[in-house]
C-alpha positions as CSV (number, residue, x, y, z in Angstrom):
1,M,-81.6,16.1,-92.2
2,A,-85.0,17.8,-92.2
3,V,-85.5,21.2,-90.5
4,A,-87.8,19.6,-87.9
5,D,-85.3,17.0,-87.1
6,I,-82.6,19.6,-86.6
7,A,-84.9,21.6,-84.4
8,Q,-85.4,18.6,-82.2
9,A,-81.8,17.5,-82.1
10,G,-79.6,18.5,-79.3
11,Q,-82.3,19.9,-77.2
12,P,-81.1,20.4,-73.6
13,D,-82.8,17.9,-71.2
14,V,-85.4,19.7,-69.2
15,S,-84.9,17.3,-66.3
16,D,-81.3,18.4,-66.1
17,V,-82.4,22.0,-65.5
18,T,-85.0,21.0,-62.9
19,R,-82.5,18.8,-61.1
20,A,-79.9,21.6,-60.9
21,P,-80.9,22.8,-57.4
22,Q,-80.9,19.3,-56.1
23,R,-77.4,18.7,-57.5
24,L,-76.2,22.0,-56.0
25,L,-77.7,21.0,-52.6
26,R,-76.1,17.6,-52.7
27,A,-72.7,19.1,-53.6
28,V,-72.9,21.5,-50.6
29,L,-73.9,18.7,-48.2
30,G,-71.4,16.3,-49.6
31,N,-68.5,18.8,-49.1
32,R,-67.4,19.5,-45.6
33,K,-65.8,22.8,-46.4
34,A,-68.9,23.9,-48.4
35,T,-71.2,22.8,-45.5
36,V,-69.2,24.9,-43.0
37,G,-69.3,27.9,-45.4
38,A,-73.1,27.5,-45.7
39,L,-73.5,27.4,-41.9
40,I,-71.3,30.5,-41.5
41,L,-73.4,32.4,-44.0
42,L,-76.7,31.2,-42.5
43,L,-75.5,32.4,-39.1
44,L,-74.6,35.8,-40.5
45,A,-77.9,36.0,-42.4
46,F,-79.7,35.4,-39.1
47,V,-77.7,38.0,-37.3
48,A,-78.4,40.5,-40.1
49,A,-82.2,39.7,-40.1
50,F,-82.6,39.8,-36.3
51,P,-79.9,42.0,-34.8
52,G,-82.2,43.2,-32.0
53,L,-82.5,39.6,-30.6
54,I,-78.7,39.4,-30.2
55,A,-77.6,42.9,-29.2
56,N,-79.4,44.6,-26.3
57,H,-77.8,48.0,-26.4
58,P,-78.6,50.7,-29.0
59,P,-75.6,50.8,-31.4
60,Q,-75.4,54.6,-31.8
61,A,-76.2,55.6,-28.3
62,A,-73.2,57.3,-26.7
63,I,-74.4,56.7,-23.1
64,Y,-71.8,54.4,-21.6
65,R,-68.3,54.9,-20.2
66,A,-65.8,55.6,-22.9
67,N,-63.2,53.1,-23.9
68,A,-64.5,50.5,-21.4
69,G,-63.0,47.1,-21.5
70,A,-64.8,43.9,-22.3
71,S,-67.3,42.9,-19.6
72,S,-70.6,41.0,-19.1
73,S,-72.4,44.2,-19.9
74,H,-70.3,45.1,-22.9
75,L,-68.9,42.0,-24.5
76,L,-66.4,43.9,-26.7
77,G,-66.1,47.0,-24.7
78,T,-67.2,50.5,-25.8
79,T,-65.9,53.1,-28.2
80,Q,-64.2,56.4,-27.5
81,L,-67.7,58.0,-27.5
82,G,-69.2,55.4,-25.2
83,Q,-71.0,53.3,-27.8
84,D,-71.3,49.5,-27.3
85,V,-68.9,47.8,-29.8
86,F,-70.8,44.5,-29.8
87,S,-74.1,46.2,-30.7
88,Q,-72.3,48.1,-33.6
89,L,-70.8,44.8,-34.8
90,V,-74.1,43.0,-34.8
91,W,-76.1,45.8,-36.4
92,G,-73.4,46.4,-38.9
93,T,-73.8,42.9,-40.2
94,R,-77.0,43.8,-42.1
95,L,-75.7,46.6,-44.2
96,T,-72.4,44.8,-44.9
97,L,-74.2,41.7,-46.1
98,I,-76.6,43.7,-48.2
99,V,-73.9,45.6,-50.0
100,T,-71.9,42.4,-50.6
101,L,-74.9,40.5,-52.0
102,V,-76.2,43.4,-54.1
103,V,-72.8,44.2,-55.7
104,S,-72.0,40.6,-56.3
105,A,-75.4,39.9,-57.9
106,V,-75.4,43.0,-60.1
107,A,-71.7,42.5,-61.2
108,T,-72.4,38.8,-61.9
109,F,-75.4,39.8,-64.1
110,I,-73.4,42.4,-66.0
111,S,-70.5,39.9,-66.5
112,M,-72.9,37.2,-67.6
113,I,-74.6,39.4,-70.2
114,I,-71.4,40.9,-71.6
115,G,-69.5,37.6,-71.6
116,V,-72.2,35.4,-73.1
117,T,-73.3,38.0,-75.6
118,S,-69.7,38.5,-76.8
119,A,-69.2,34.7,-77.2
120,Y,-72.5,34.0,-79.0
121,L,-72.7,37.0,-81.4
122,G,-69.0,37.1,-82.3
123,G,-67.8,39.5,-85.0
124,A,-67.7,43.2,-84.3
125,T,-69.8,42.8,-81.1
126,D,-67.3,40.4,-79.7
127,R,-64.3,42.6,-80.5
128,V,-65.9,45.7,-78.9
129,L,-67.0,43.9,-75.8
130,T,-63.6,42.1,-75.5
131,V,-61.8,45.4,-75.7
132,L,-64.1,47.0,-73.1
133,T,-63.5,44.0,-70.8
134,D,-59.7,44.2,-71.3
135,V,-59.7,47.9,-70.5
136,F,-61.4,47.3,-67.1
137,L,-59.0,44.4,-66.5
138,I,-55.8,46.4,-66.9
139,I,-57.0,49.5,-65.0
140,P,-55.5,49.4,-61.5
141,V,-58.5,48.7,-59.3
142,L,-57.7,50.4,-56.1
143,P,-56.7,53.8,-57.6
144,L,-59.9,53.7,-59.8
145,L,-62.0,52.9,-56.7
146,I,-60.5,55.9,-54.9
147,L,-61.0,58.2,-57.9
148,L,-64.6,57.2,-58.3
149,S,-65.3,57.5,-54.6
150,A,-63.8,60.9,-54.5
151,Y,-66.4,62.2,-57.1
152,L,-69.4,60.6,-55.5
153,S,-71.0,61.6,-52.2
154,P,-70.1,59.0,-49.5
155,S,-73.1,56.7,-49.1
156,V,-74.1,53.1,-49.4
157,T,-75.4,53.7,-52.9
158,S,-72.1,55.3,-54.0
159,L,-70.2,52.3,-52.5
160,I,-72.4,49.9,-54.5
161,I,-71.9,51.8,-57.8
162,V,-68.1,52.0,-57.3
163,L,-67.7,48.3,-56.5
164,T,-70.0,47.2,-59.3
165,V,-68.2,49.2,-61.9
166,T,-64.9,47.8,-61.0
167,S,-65.8,44.2,-60.4
168,W,-67.4,42.6,-63.5
169,A,-64.6,42.3,-66.0
170,F,-62.7,39.3,-64.8
171,Q,-65.9,37.2,-64.5
172,A,-67.0,38.4,-67.9
173,R,-63.8,37.0,-69.4
174,Q,-64.4,33.6,-67.8
175,L,-68.0,33.4,-68.9
176,R,-67.0,34.4,-72.5
177,S,-64.6,31.5,-72.6
178,Q,-67.3,29.1,-71.5
179,G,-69.8,30.6,-74.0
180,L,-67.3,30.0,-76.8
181,S,-67.2,26.3,-76.0
182,L,-71.0,26.1,-76.3
183,R,-71.4,28.3,-79.4
184,N,-71.8,25.5,-81.9
185,R,-73.5,22.9,-79.8
186,D,-76.5,21.1,-81.4
187,F,-79.2,22.7,-79.2
188,L,-78.0,26.2,-80.1
189,V,-78.0,25.3,-83.8
190,A,-81.5,23.9,-83.3
191,A,-82.7,27.1,-81.7
192,R,-81.3,29.2,-84.6
193,V,-83.1,26.9,-87.0
194,R,-86.4,27.4,-85.1
195,G,-85.9,31.1,-85.7
196,E,-85.3,32.1,-82.0
197,R,-84.0,35.6,-81.3
198,P,-80.5,36.0,-80.0
199,L,-81.7,37.4,-76.7
200,Y,-83.9,34.3,-76.2
201,I,-81.0,32.0,-77.1
202,I,-78.6,33.7,-74.7
203,L,-81.0,33.9,-71.7
204,V,-83.0,30.7,-72.1
205,E,-80.7,28.3,-74.0
206,I,-77.1,29.2,-73.0
207,V,-77.3,30.7,-69.5
208,P,-79.1,27.8,-67.8
209,T,-76.3,25.5,-69.0
210,M,-73.8,27.7,-67.1
211,T,-75.6,27.8,-63.8
212,S,-72.7,26.3,-61.8
213,L,-70.2,28.7,-63.3
214,V,-72.5,31.7,-62.7
215,V,-73.0,30.8,-59.1
216,A,-69.2,30.2,-58.7
217,S,-68.6,33.7,-60.2
218,F,-71.1,35.2,-57.8
219,L,-69.4,33.6,-54.8
220,A,-65.9,34.5,-55.9
221,L,-67.1,38.1,-56.4
222,A,-68.6,38.1,-52.9
223,V,-65.3,37.2,-51.3
224,F,-63.7,40.1,-53.2
225,E,-66.5,42.6,-52.4
226,V,-66.6,42.1,-48.7
227,G,-62.9,42.8,-48.4
228,F,-62.8,45.7,-50.8
229,A,-65.9,47.4,-49.3
230,A,-64.2,47.3,-45.9
231,T,-60.9,48.6,-47.5
232,L,-62.6,51.6,-49.1
233,Q,-64.4,52.5,-45.8
234,F,-61.2,52.0,-43.8
235,L,-59.5,54.5,-46.1
236,G,-62.2,57.0,-45.3
237,L,-64.1,56.8,-48.6
238,G,-67.4,55.7,-47.0
239,N,-69.9,57.4,-44.8
240,S,-68.6,56.9,-41.2
241,S,-72.1,57.4,-39.8
242,E,-73.5,54.3,-41.5
243,L,-73.1,51.1,-39.5
244,M,-70.9,48.7,-41.4
245,W,-67.8,46.8,-40.4
246,G,-65.6,48.9,-42.7
247,T,-66.8,52.1,-41.0
248,M,-66.1,50.5,-37.6
249,L,-62.6,49.9,-38.7
250,Y,-62.3,53.5,-39.9
251,N,-63.6,55.0,-36.7
252,A,-61.4,52.7,-34.6
253,Q,-58.3,53.8,-36.6
254,Q,-59.2,57.5,-36.3
255,S,-59.6,57.1,-32.6
256,A,-56.3,55.2,-32.2
257,A,-58.1,52.2,-30.7
258,L,-55.1,49.9,-30.7
259,E,-52.8,52.6,-29.1
260,S,-55.3,53.4,-26.4
261,G,-55.7,49.7,-25.4
262,N,-59.1,49.2,-27.0
263,A,-58.0,46.5,-29.3
264,L,-61.4,44.7,-29.6
265,W,-62.9,47.8,-31.3
266,A,-60.5,47.3,-34.2
267,L,-60.1,43.6,-34.2
268,A,-63.7,42.5,-34.0
269,P,-64.9,44.0,-37.3
270,G,-61.7,42.8,-39.0
271,A,-62.4,39.3,-37.8
272,A,-66.0,39.6,-39.0
273,V,-64.9,40.6,-42.5
274,A,-62.6,37.6,-42.6
275,L,-65.4,35.3,-41.3
276,M,-67.8,36.4,-44.0
277,G,-65.2,36.1,-46.7
278,A,-64.3,32.6,-45.5
279,G,-68.0,31.6,-45.6
280,F,-68.3,32.6,-49.3
281,A,-64.9,31.0,-50.1
282,L,-65.7,27.7,-48.5
283,L,-69.1,27.5,-50.1
284,N,-67.5,28.0,-53.4
285,Y,-65.8,24.6,-53.2
286,A,-69.1,22.8,-53.9
287,F,-69.6,24.9,-57.1
288,D,-66.0,24.4,-58.2
289,E,-66.7,20.6,-58.0
290,I,-69.8,20.9,-60.1
291,G,-68.2,23.1,-62.7
292,N,-65.0,21.0,-62.9
293,P,-65.8,17.3,-62.9
294,A,-62.1,16.5,-62.8
295,L,-62.0,17.5,-59.1
296,R,-64.5,14.8,-58.2
297,P,-62.4,11.7,-59.0
298,A,-59.4,13.3,-57.4
299,R,-61.2,13.7,-54.2
300,R,-62.6,10.2,-54.4
301,R,-59.1,8.8,-54.8
302,R,-57.9,10.8,-51.8
303,R,-60.7,9.4,-49.7
304,R,-60.0,5.8,-50.9
305,R,-56.3,6.2,-50.0
306,A,-57.2,7.6,-46.6
307,R,-59.5,4.6,-45.9
308,A,-56.9,2.2,-47.1
309,A,-54.3,3.8,-44.9
310,A,-56.6,3.5,-41.9
């Protein structure tokens, strides 16, 4: 076969790449769980973008009666210092969502670069990157998080750094496995024949074919990050003056909110963390379906059986 024929063979269909967003949207709308997850995240995004439209009281102002119960004026009561709990919950949504999205995006990018580069280049590069990934996989995550947090000043930036450093390895292993299955595909052979650089092949030829897996990795990381960020802050490794759901949990625990009868101060941020995690997890169902076609006929068979039974 001539070089020109090899260069043209196996080229990825451009229309498949352009149709990817449409397929993702159809998958979300066609899956009830994913639709519910998307609605939850859209609601939280609206709250994060416009907290002033929802919460009327200043979140940090200690000007109300301390430990007041839920009422029409204070929907979730007040803190030990006389701050409105509902306002803190609403305003804390913004920073919580920002940290979750930033950490998930950066960790997904790192895992994508390391995993795909390891799979495509092979040889010594693959061995080094695989060992690095394995090291981060076997290190106990929570003790490492605590150790890193202890050496960094408590802030949102430190929280993002700590979570990112400890979150990329598992997804890198998954993306490497997918990259190995694509390594000898015709369109990659054609790109090498054309003389394309490895960086171009990785970013332009390989990564677009792994869109659904990359998005699924991002969503899986988001579920992990929202819970772990709250855990770190609850353990006192965050900045308690910054409005986030985790710091609300920490302040409620320090003030013995449950023992003093102010349960909503502790339960509301915990429920909010669970709601955000559920939103990301439910949305991930659609991308699992795209990445694993075997799930589609199984679901169709269940639907047909349900209709037949009805």
